[in-house]
N, C-alpha and C positions, 0 to 999 in steps of 0.2 A: 065703325068700329066705336068702344070705348075706347079710350085710353088708358085704362085701367086693361082692355083684352089685347093691347097690343102691348102694352108692357109686359105682358104675359104670356103673349104668341112663340109660339116651338119657334118659327124665327130668331126674333127676337131674344130669347130664353138661350139659345145655342151662341151667338154670335157671343152674350155675356159670358157663356160660359169657358169658350176658345180662352178671352182677354184675359178672365181668371187665369185661370189652366200657365197663362205668358209669361207674369203678372208672378208666378208663383207664391211669395209673400207667408207670412210668418200664421202657425194653425192659432187658432179661439178658444175657447175658452172649450170650446166639445173638444179639441185636443184632433180633429180630423188633418189632415196632406190636404194639397189641393187634388195627389196624386190620389186619392180616392173620392173623389170628387164626381166624375164619370159615373161609377156603379151605382152612386149614393142614388144621384140625378132619376136616377134609369130607373130604380129601386120606387125612389120616393115622386116621385115630383105632382103627380096626378092628385095625388091628397096635398100637396102642399099646395099647387095652383088653390085645387077649390078650397082651402080655409083661406089663401089673400082674396077670396071673390067672394066669401061670403065676412070676412074681418076677424076671421077665426085666429087672423096669422097671429105669434106673438116672436117677435126677431129675439136673438137671445141679449144678452151683454155681451159688450165689449170686452178684449181682456186688455190690460192696459202697459204700456209700456215706456220707456223714459231714454231718449233720444240724450247723452252727452251734448250740448252746443260750445261750438268754440269760446264762448265769456265764459266759462263756469259752470252753466245753468244747462238745466236741462229741457224737454221738446218732448210731454204727456201725450206720446199718440195709441188711437184705442186700434186694436184688432179682430173685425169684426170677424167669425167662421166664413168657411170658403162657401156656403153657400147664403148668408145674406150678403157678402160679395156679390153674388153673381144678381143677386135678387136687386140689391142698390145696383149693379153696372147697366142690367133690365132697364130698371128705369130713368139711369143716366140718360143711356142710347133714344131714348124717346123724344124723351125730354127736351134735349142740350138742339137738334136743332130748330124747337120750339121758342126757347131766350134765346136761341144767335141772335135772333130777329129785332128782342128786346136791349141787350145791348150797346156799349157803346163803343167808337170807335178806336178809344187809347187805353183797353182796357186789355190788358195784356195774357194774362196768369190762367193755367190752365180752359184753356179754349183750343179747338180746329185752329193750324194753320198759325200759331202766334207762339212767339219764345218771348223769352229773358231777350233774347240778342235786338229785337225789333223794341220794344222798351227803351233799352238804351239808347238806339241809335235815330227813334224821336228824341227824346232830353235833350241828345245833341243838335239837334236840329234848331228846339227853345234854346238854348244856349248862345246859338250861332247864330243866331236872330237879336239878341241883345235884352234874352230876357235869365241874364245870371243868378239873381238873386233867389234861393233857393226854398221851400218851406216842406220840410221833413215831418211827415205824420206817422207819430207810430198806434197801433189801437194795439189795449194794453191785454196781453194776452186773449187775443179777438175771439179764436175757435173758440176757449173755453167759456167766453160772456156771451155767444150772439144769441139777444131776446126771438124766445122759438116763437112765440102765437106774433111777434111785429115779421120773423121769416114766413114766418105762412102765412101771410093777410096776401104777402108780397109775391107768393107763391099764388093762392088762388083765384084773386086780382087775373092769371092770367089763362094757368088751364082750368079751368072751371070746372074741376073732376073729383066728387069726394071719395068717391074708393081710394083714388092716387094719393089725396090731399093726407087722407086717414093715413095712407101704408107709409105714408114721408114722417109723419108724425107718429109715430110708431119708434121709424127709428130713429130719431131725434129720443124721443123719453125713453125708448130702450136699457136703459144703463151703464154702469163700468162695474167691472172685476177685479176687482188690483189685492196680488196676496190672497186671495177668494174669500175675499172681503166686499158686499157687493155696495154698492151708491145710487141713488137716482140722480139721473141726469133733466134738471129744469130747465137748463141753459145750458146755451155749446149747443154745435154738432161735431164732434170728435174728428181732432185728424189725424188722420192714417183708412178711413172706408172710403167708398168710389163715392158719394152724394156729397160729402164735403164739399169739395171746389167747389161745384156746380150751386149750392147753397150759399154757400160763400156771398160769390160771385152774384148773388141773385139781391140781398140786401149787399151789397157793395154798389152795387149797381145803382140805386137808387141815391148815392154822393157825385157818380159821376154824373148822372143827370142833372145833379145841384151844378156841379164846378161846370157841367154844360154849359147850363142855362147864363152863370154867370162869367159867360169867355175865358175863362182862364185855361188855360195853357199848363197839361196835368201829366201825367203817364201811371198808370197801378196796375202793379203787378200782384198778384192777391190782396191783401191786405197792407202790402208795401206802398202808397201811394206819396208822390213828387210832385209839387205844386211848382211854377219857374215862372215867376214874376219879373219886371222892369228893375226896381227900387226899390230900397230895404221897410219905406214908409210902408207899400206893396205889401213886401213879404209882413211886416209886422200886424196889418189890417187883417188879412186871408188868414194867417193864423190862429186872431180869436176869434174872425168868426165862423169860420168852418170849425172849430174847434166846439166850439158850441152847439153849433146848427147839427153837426157826429152825435154828442149827448143829451142833445135835446128829441132832435127827431128821429135816428139812429137806435138811442140807447144802450150804445159802443162807448165805453170808457177811453181818450186818450191820453195815453202814456206819460206826465208833462214833461218827468224829468227825460225818457230820450225823442220828443219830437221836437225839434230846432231849428231854428235859420239861419243860412250858412251858407258863401258862397261855393263856387265849383269845386273848387281846388281843394275842401274837407269833407266834397262829400261823397257817404259808400252806399253804393246801392247796387243791391244783388250782387254781391258781390266784386267791382268795376269802382275805379277811380279816374278821374279828369285833371283834368291839368291841359290849357294854354300851347299848341305849338310854335315853339317859334321863328320856327322856321313859315308854316300858313297863320300861323294869328285866331288859327282856329282853337275851339275847341275840341279835342279827342278824347277816346279810353282809353284804359291800363290798368292789368287787375289791379286790386285796393292794395296796398300792403298787405294788410293780414291775410288777403288770397293767397298772397307765394306764398305766407309763409308755411301755410296751412299746407302745401301741398310740395313744402319741400320738406316736411314733417312727416306726411306722410311717404316718400319717396324714401329722408332718413330711418324711418320703418319698415321698409320695402325690403332695407339693406344690411339691418342689425345681422351682424357677425354669428351671431350667440345662435340664431331660427334655424334651425335644422328642417332647409330644405331646396331639391334640386333645382341647379341653377335654371334648367328649364323654366321649370314654373317659376319661383323668383321671376325671371325677364318674364314672362305672358303677366302675369301680375301689375308687374313694373309697366307695361306696358301698355295697358287696361287704364291703371291710371293718369297714365302720359294720353291719352288719347284720347278719354273724355275730359280731361281739365282744358287743355286743348282745344280743342270740337269745341269748350263753352268760352273760350276771350281770344277767338279765331280772327273775331272785329279787328284789336289792339294794337299797338303796335309796342313790341316787345323784344324785339329780336334781342337784345344788349343782353334781357331777362337769361331769356332763353340760352344762350349762349353761357349766361355764367352757370346753369341750373346742370345742361346738357354734361360742361366736364365736371363740375359738379358730384353728376351719379352715373360715369365713371369712375373715378377717384375713390369711393364711394363700392364700386364692384369690383372693382381689383387689388381691394383690402379683402372685400369679402372670397376672391380664389386664390389670392396669395396664404388665407388661413388655409381654405379646404387644401389646398399641397402639403402644409403641418409640415415634413420634411424639408430639410437638406435635398438629400440624394429627387425626395417627390417636384423641390422646387425646379432646382437643374434642369432634368428631366424636360416640364413644363414651357420654362426658358426658353433649350433649346428646340422644341418640338414650334416654338413661334418665333422660329428666326431666330435666337442670340446667339450668334459664339460662343462656344464648347466653355472658354475660360472663365470670363463676363458671366458669362449663364451659374457655371461653381462659386465664382468670388461674393456673388451678387445674395445665391442662396443659405449663406453661412451671416445675413444679414438681421440676422435674427425676428424679432414681432414686432419689430418699431414700424406696423404696418405707415400710417402716414407720409412715413418722412422715407422709406420702400417703396410702396410705390409713387412716388410724385419724385425723387431726386437721385431712381435707377434708372435701368432698361426696363422694367417693369412698365412705365407707362408706353414703354414705342414696343413692346412686347405683345400685350393689353391692348392694343390699340380699337381706335374707333371703327376701322371698319372688322378687325373681330371681331369686338362685339358685335357689333351689324351681319356679321352672318354668323354668329348665335342667334340671330329675331333680336336684339334690344332695339328699338324702335327711338331713336334724334332724338332730344325732342326743337332745336332747332330747324330741321332740316322739316321736319312734322309738319312745324308750326308755319317754315316758310309755303310750303304745296295749300294751308290749309287758309295762309290770308290774301295768299295769292288765288282762289277758288272762292273766296268774300268777295275780294276787293275789285275785282276784274269783271 
């Protein structure tokens, strides 16, 4: 069976459709929602399939959206229509196993059974083997500037199927719609499409092979590439030679202002920071301070007293953020950080509850219900709206205790971290 026929087989397309439905996602330029996909495919798929086989199918332009970044900039994403997401996913499901055989060991991004944690652990292994000089290479707007002809030449070397190559190229050339204005895409592979992660790995696999051939110790997650070497002189030499190779051979531009040489303690990689443990004298990982600050800001936003939302819904959202963040960083040593954040989170929730009780009568009733003696509850209820002072300096902290909030369903940052960290390290 030809490759394009495998891609368009009923079994493969149904699997892709199920994947797209499970991921939800925004609408493309046609306005179709994912819950409309099943009926649309049932009615129209035979004709769409035939047009692809005859090379007459024309993908819709992607809808451009901008996602704010932590540094004040924006990340441009391209959202394909749900139909095109399904077709792209069908391509990915067939091509991924083929290219997995080509990919290198220390590439961890957007690959089956690989993740950020593995990249960080491999980097720690290098650091503790004495490779303590870091070459941090930043590719300037990588997804926007991938040379399409060069990319397609790497694809063609492996799959040898003109029909599939034609379909992939059409997706690269499908264009972008932003504020009703169409723009051609003569370079790049827009972030947001199902194909983009695979295509980015295909072109950057050439960099991986070059680093392996030079015997360099590296880890790569998508376009985030770190090389660890043994001396400052080696780092300078590698930075210069690899930068030149990337720009000459891959046609990509290295961002000189963001690429740098540093020691591990100054490195931020995939949200992680690194430090040498005073006890073991070995390098270890922890959440970078910017990652911690972002986490705290998110919790604070979810605890805004002016946000009119039920406590149950608020706690549900807090738990979702807490679990996700801790799961990501659970290999790190961060017990003290979790204790502080836990305490701060409970303080913020106590202020929310104190405001929701509003009147002295209701506040006294709430405190009595939580076990505070009647006279003290009444006295505390008239402490006005000095929220910070009230929840820290009065019986409110004792009434709305950690145990009380746990019974309401709040996940303790510290307790959850200790469980996850124990599972990862044992």
